[in-house]
N, C-alpha and C positions, 0 to 999 in steps of 0.2 A: 908507653907514654900514658900518663894519667892527667886528668883535667880536674882542677879545683875551681869551684864557683866562689869567687871572692865575696860576693854579696851574701851568699848562704853562710860562708865561713865567718864573716864579720858578725852576722846575726847570731850564730851559735856561740861565738866568743862572748858577746853581750849577754846572752841568756845564761851561759855558764856563770858569769860574774854575778848575775841577779840571783841565781839559785844559791850561790856561795853566801851571798848577803843574808839569806834567810836564816842561817844557823845563828849568827850573832843577833838577828832580830828575834829569833825564838828565845835566846838567852835573856834578852831584855823583857820579853813578854812573860816568860815564866818567873824571872827574877823579881819583877814587880808584883807578881801575884802571891808569892810566898811571904812568910814573915821575915822581917829584916835580919833576924839572927841566923837564917839559913839561906839568905839571898845569894851569897857568893858561891855556896856549894852547888846549887843547881846551875848557876851560870858556868861554873867550872866544868860540870858534867857535860854541858852543851858544847863548850869550846873545845874540850879535849877530844870530842868526836872528830873534829877537823884534823887533828893530828893522828890519832890511832887508826881511824877508818881509812885515811889516805894510805898509810903504810900497808894495811891489810889489803886494800884495793890493788896496790901495785904488786904485792907479792902473793898473788893467787886469787884474790877476790874477783877482780875483773875477768880474769881468764875463766874461772869456774862459772861465772854468770853468762859471759858472752862468747866463750870459746866454742869450737865445733861441738855439736850435740853428742852426748853419750847416753844412749838409751832413753832419751826424752826427759832425763832427770837432772843432768848437770853438764857443764861444759868441760872440755879437757884443759890441759895446761899450756896450750899453744901461745898464750899471751902473758905467761908468767914473767914478772919483772920487766914488763914492757917489751918483751920479745915480740917481733912482728907487729909492733904498734908504732907507726910512723906517720908522716904526713900523707902517705899514699892512702887514698880513700878505700874503704872496705866495700866491696860490691853488695854485700848483704845488709850493711848498716850505714845509712846516710851516705850514699855514694858520691855526693857533691862536695863533701867537706873532708878535711884531713881526719884520718881515723883516730889520731891522737886527741882531737877535740871531742870526738864521740866518747872516748875514754874519760876525758875530764868532765864532760857534761854529766855522764852517768855517775861519776864519782861523787858529785855534789848531792845527788839523790841518795846515794848510799850513806853519806855523812849525816844528813838531816834525819833520816828515818829512825835510828836508835836514839837520837837526841829528842825526838818527839815523845818517846816513852818516859823520859825523866820526870815530866810533870806529874805522872801518876804516883810515883813513890817518893815524892818530895819529902825532905826532912827525915828520911829513914835509911837510905841506902849508903853503905860504906863506899868511899871513893876507891879504895884499893880493890874491893870486890867488883865495883862498877867497871873498872878497866878490864878485868877478865870477862865480865859479862858482855861488853861491847864486842870483843874479838869473837867470842863464841856465837853471839847472836847474829852478827854479820855473816859468818861462815856457814852456820847451820840453818838460818832462817832466811835472811834477806837474799843471799846469793842464790840458793836453790829456787826460791819463788821468782826472782828476777829472770832466771833462766827459763823456768816453766812458761812464763808469759811473754817475755821480751826477747829471750835468747835462743828461740827455736825449740823450746821444750814441748812437752806433751800438751799443755794447755793452749799454747799458741797454735799447735797443729789442730787442736780440737775446734778452734775458732773463737777462743776467749779474747775479748778486746778490753784494753785498759790504756787509755791514751797517755796519761801522765802519772799514774800511780795510785789510783783508788784502791786497788787490790795489793799491788806490790809494796806501796808505802803505807797508806793509811789503815788498811785492814790488818796488815802484819803488825804495825805499831800499836793499833788500838787493842787488839786481842792479846798482844804481849803485855801491854799495860795492865789489862785485866788480870792476867796470870800473876804478874809481879805483886800487885796489891793484895790479891788473895793469899799469896804465899807469905808475904811479909806481915800481913795483918795491919790493923789500924795504928795510927800515930798514938803515942802515949800521952794523951791529953788529960789534964786534971779536970775534975767536974766543973763545967761551966767555962772552961778555958776556950777562948776564941782564937782564930787564926787569921787576923786581918792582913790584907795585902800590904806589902812594905811601901809600894810607890806606884800609884795608879797612873800618873803621867808617864812613867817609864813603860807601863803596859801599853799606853797609847803609841809611844814611839816604836815599841816592838811590833805592835799590830800593823803600823804603817809600813815598816820594813818588810814584814812578812807579805803583806798585800802587794807591795811593790815588787818583791822578788817572785811572787807567784805568777806574774806575767811571763817571766822567763821559764818558770817551772812548767807552765802549761803550753805557752806558745812555742817554746823550744822543741816540744815533742814533734813538731812538723819537720825538724831538721833542715829547714829551708825558709828563706824569706819569701813566702808565697801566700796564696789565698787561704790555705789550711791554717797557717800560723795566725792570719788575721781573724779567722773564725774563733780559734782557741783564745786569742787575746780578748776579743770582745765578749765572748761567753764568760770568761773569767771575771771581767769587770761587772757584767750584769748580775751574775749569780751571787757574787759577794755582796753587792749593794742591796739586792732584793732580800737576801737572807738577813742582813743587818736590820732592815726595816721590818720584816716579818717578826724577827726575834723581839724587837722593841715593842711591837704591837701586842704580841702574846704576853710578854713580861709585864707590860703596863696593865693588862686586863687581869692576869692571874695574881701578880704580886702587888698590884696597886701602885708601886713605884718602880720604874725601870732603873736597873743598876748600870753604871758605866762599864764595869768589868764584864757584866753579862752581855752587853751589846757588842763589846769587842770579841768575846767568844762567839757570838752569833755570826759575825762577819767571817771569822775563821772557819766556822762550821760550814758556811755556804761555799767557801773556797775549797774546802776538802771535798764537798759533795760534787762540785762541778769538775774536779780534777780528772776522773776517769772518762768523763763525757765530753770534755772541752773541744776535742777535735772530731766529734762525731755528730753533733746536733746543731740545729739552727738557733739563732739568738732568741727566738720566741720560746723555744724549749728551755733555754737557760733561765728564763724568768720562772718557769714552772719548777725547774730543778732547784733553784735558789730558795723558793718558797717552801717546797717540800722538805728540802734539807734542813732548813731552820726549824720547821715544825717538828720533824721527827727527832732531831737532836735535842731540841728544848725539852720535849716530853720524855726523852730517854732518861732524864733525871729520875724518873719514877723507878727505873731498874736499880739505880744506885741506892735509892731510899729503901726499896723493897728488900734488897739483899745486904744492905748495910756495909758495903765495902768502901774503903777510904781511898778513892781515886782523887788525890788532893786537888789537882787542877783539871779534872774531868777530861782526861785524854781519851778514855774509851767513849765517852759521850760525843765529843766533837770529831775525833778522827776515826775511831772504830765504827761508830754508827753512821757518821757522815760518809766515810769511804764505802761502806757496804751499801748504803742507800744510793749513792751515785753509780756504783758498779752494777746495781740491778736496774736502775732507771735507764742507763744507756742501752740495755737490752731491749727496752721498749721504744725508746725515743730516737735511736740512731737513724740518721737520714742519709740515704745513699748519695744525695747530691753534695754532701759535705766531704765524706771520705770513703765512699764505696761500701758502706755497711748499712744494711736495712734492719731496723728493729722489728721485733715480733716475738711471738711466744717461743719460737725455736731459739732465738738468740738469748731471750730472757732465761730459758732453762739452762743454757750453757753458762751464762753469767752466774746463775744461782749455784750451780755445781761448783764453779771455781771459787766463789765466795765461801761456801761451806767448807770446802777442802782446805783452803788457805787459812781461814779463821781457826779451824780445829788444829791444823798443823802448827800454826804460830803459837796458839795457847799451850798445847801439849809440850812442844819442844822448849818453849820458854820456861815452863815449869821444871823440866828436866835440867835446863841450864842453871836455874836457881838452886837446884839441889847440888849441882856440881861446884858452884861457886862457894868458896870458903867464907863463912860468916858474912852473909850479905847485909845484915842489919847492924847498924851501929849500936853501941852499948846504951843502956838507959841513961847513963850519966852524960854521954855526948849528946844524945837526943834532947835531954833536958837543958843542957847548956846552949845548944844550937850547933849545927854542923860547921858553921864558919869558924868559930873559936875552937871547937872540939877536934876538927880535922886539919884545919889550916892555920889556926892561930891568928886569924884576921877578922876584921869587921867591915861590913859595907859602909857603915856610917860612923863617924866619930864626932860626938857632940861636945862642944866646949862647956865643961861643967861650971865655968865661971860666968857664962853668958846667960 
């Protein structure tokens, strides 16, 4: 006989839906930031992750990530094609809710992670090549790292903590983004050519949906409607808000005029930074984490300027740097009163090791995947025309020439 807590189950169903909403939100966020001639292409790359990753997750991805541990490196195939995945709770994963809801909740994380990378190589990546990239990236990077940290792998045994994906999601995506832009090279821009955002109001809508979904992303990590979920929820709200304000203040001082798009990115950077810490720290620490996350991510622009890589929508800056920063801060600020983990130099050293290993692994394996993918960059003609027309024969906007 098994017992399902209906309150916890209802909570996780809601959180799963919220995380699902983040991918369409990300599509709007990225779509509004790129030029109008390639708006549909990046939105397509985001939405197709919902289809492709779901199929991969069913047929092997989930099992390899969360199946019984094999050597600390990967899971086995016990859950292939939803075998042994039913409404009966799993004693090791969220024992008060149906195991199939754990499957679904984790699937939403797997979907959005490769979608995050798309902002880096905007206006350059062939859609056909991207489809192959998604499959290989999920199986070779996301799945192993998820197992290492959340599925009983060697990092979890070592004591690495990552409440909702600072390492598993943001570090892997951020350093994969860096690898892809270095591999592909810069966009083919004419001298003096600008890349204005296509629609800033849509960016605002996307940011709002991301922020809304992030409450499910972080609070759902408690897998129960309890005090831990409340901590994660409130910490998420605080860090995002503080980061937005700090980013605004820094930009106003440094750039003399704050930009709307920049403030939106600042809020997202704060949300990425709080993600690994949300269920381990007190709200007072969330204020500090939001402020530090915004500051570090803002000035990470210097890295991009120094090495001149074309990370179109600054994925490495917001997610890679934000995820790393939060994953290290939790090692210092974790409070035993919240989730039975105490921060200190020992925990910080464990976090640092995990961040370095995962960042290097994600970068190197992503580079290898790019070499394996056939012709990842679109032709100069398609790039010049815009990927919307060049690859899909469509346009985001149709203006009446007689108007």
